[in-house]
C-alpha positions in Angstrom: 0.0 -0.1 0.0 1.0 3.4 -0.7 0.8 6.6 1.7 0.7 9.3 -1.3 -0.3 8.6 -4.9 0.1 11.2 -7.7 -2.7 10.8 -10.5 -2.0 13.1 -13.5 -5.5 13.6 -15.4 -5.6 15.2 -18.8 -8.8 17.1 -19.5 -9.5 15.2 -22.7 -9.2 12.0 -20.8 -11.6 12.6 -17.6 -13.0 9.2 -18.0 -9.7 7.4 -18.0 -8.7 9.7 -15.0 -11.7 8.3 -13.1 -10.6 4.7 -13.7 -7.1 5.6 -12.5 -8.5 7.5 -9.4 -10.6 4.3 -8.5 -7.2 2.4 -8.6 -5.3 4.8 -6.8 -8.0 4.5 -4.0 -7.5 0.7 -4.0 -3.8 1.1 -3.7 -3.9 3.8 -0.8 -2.9 3.0 2.7 -5.3 4.0 5.3 -4.6 7.7 6.2 -3.0 8.1 2.8 -3.6 10.9 0.3 -4.3 11.2 -3.5 -2.9 14.2 -5.3 -4.7 14.9 -8.8 -2.4 16.7 -11.2 -3.3 18.4 -14.3 -0.8 20.5 -16.3 -1.7 23.0 -18.5 0.6 22.9 -21.6 2.2 25.8 -23.0 3.0 25.5 -26.6 6.6 24.7 -27.2 8.4 27.9 -28.5 6.2 30.2 -26.9 7.1 32.1 -23.7 4.4 32.2 -20.8 4.5 36.0 -21.1 3.0 35.7 -24.7 0.0 33.7 -23.5 -3.0 35.9 -22.4 -2.9 36.0 -18.7 -6.9 35.4 -18.9 -6.7 32.4 -21.1 -4.3 30.6 -18.8 -6.5 31.6 -15.7 -9.5 30.1 -17.5 -7.8 26.9 -18.3 -6.5 26.5 -14.7 -10.1 27.2 -13.4 -11.7 24.9 -15.6 -9.4 22.1 -14.8 -9.7 22.5 -11.1 -13.6 22.5 -11.5 -13.5 19.4 -13.5 -11.1 17.7 -11.1 -13.2 18.7 -8.1 -16.5 17.4 -9.6 -14.7 14.0 -10.6 -13.6 13.4 -7.2 -17.0 14.3 -5.8 -18.9 12.1 -8.2 -16.5 9.1 -6.9 -16.7 10.1 -3.3 -12.9 10.3 -3.1 -11.1 12.8 -1.0 -8.0 14.3 -3.0 -6.0 17.2 -3.2 -6.0 19.1 -6.7 -2.8 20.5 -8.1 -2.9 22.4 -11.3 0.3 23.2 -13.0 1.5 24.9 -16.3 4.5 23.9 -18.3 5.8 20.6 -19.9 3.5 17.7 -18.6 6.2 14.8 -17.9 8.3 17.6 -15.9 5.5 19.1 -14.0 4.1 15.6 -13.0 7.6 14.5 -11.6 7.8 17.9 -9.9 4.5 17.4 -8.2 5.4 13.8 -6.9 8.7 15.3 -5.7 7.0 18.2 -4.0 4.0 16.3 -2.2 6.6 13.5 -1.3 4.4 10.9 -3.1 5.6 7.3 -3.0 3.6 6.4 -6.5 2.5 7.9 -9.7 -0.1 6.2 -11.6 -0.4 7.5 -15.1 -2.7 6.4 -18.2 -1.1 5.3 -21.5 -2.9 5.2 -24.7 -2.4 3.1 -27.6 1.1 3.7 -29.2 1.8 5.5 -32.3 4.9 5.0 -34.3 6.8 7.7 -32.4 5.9 6.1 -29.1 5.7 2.4 -29.7 5.5 1.1 -26.2 4.0 4.4 -24.1 2.7 7.6 -24.8 5.3 10.4 -24.8 4.4 11.9 -21.4 4.0 8.4 -19.9 7.5 7.6 -21.5 9.2 10.4 -20.1 7.8 10.1 -16.6 8.8 6.4 -16.4 12.2 7.2 -17.7 12.9 10.3 -15.3 10.6 9.6 -12.1 12.7 8.9 -9.0 9.7 7.2 -7.6 7.6 4.1 -8.8 5.4 4.5 -11.7 2.5 2.4 -12.5 1.4 2.8 -16.1 -2.5 2.0 -16.6 -2.9 0.7 -20.1 -6.2 1.2 -21.7 -7.7 -2.2 -22.2 -8.5 -3.1 -26.0 -12.0 -3.5 -26.9 -12.7 -7.0 -28.8 
């Protein structure tokens, strides 16, 4: 059992996030904590100064609202941590800052560029100093 689990959730994959949140609950030690992390990605090559602050604030607010709704629907207590920057780097930073002992991350069907894992999951697995559980989406028959 784990005492603190980080669960990254992409806003376009909230359904998968719910599945992984339930898995995290099952792996959590009594008295443990789940941290839901969403990263608002800033397009490569652009400085954050060039992003309209209102747009960034809106994305952060919407993500926070959706994650709070998700954990409420599942009846799961969790801390919500919204960040911006590169996904893999921010997921690892969140795990370190929250002193997590596990990251559970979703991975989609691979494309040519990332045959085994999705790009973010691959980078998290390779660079994380803590254990990472990769939750593969089951293929439908």
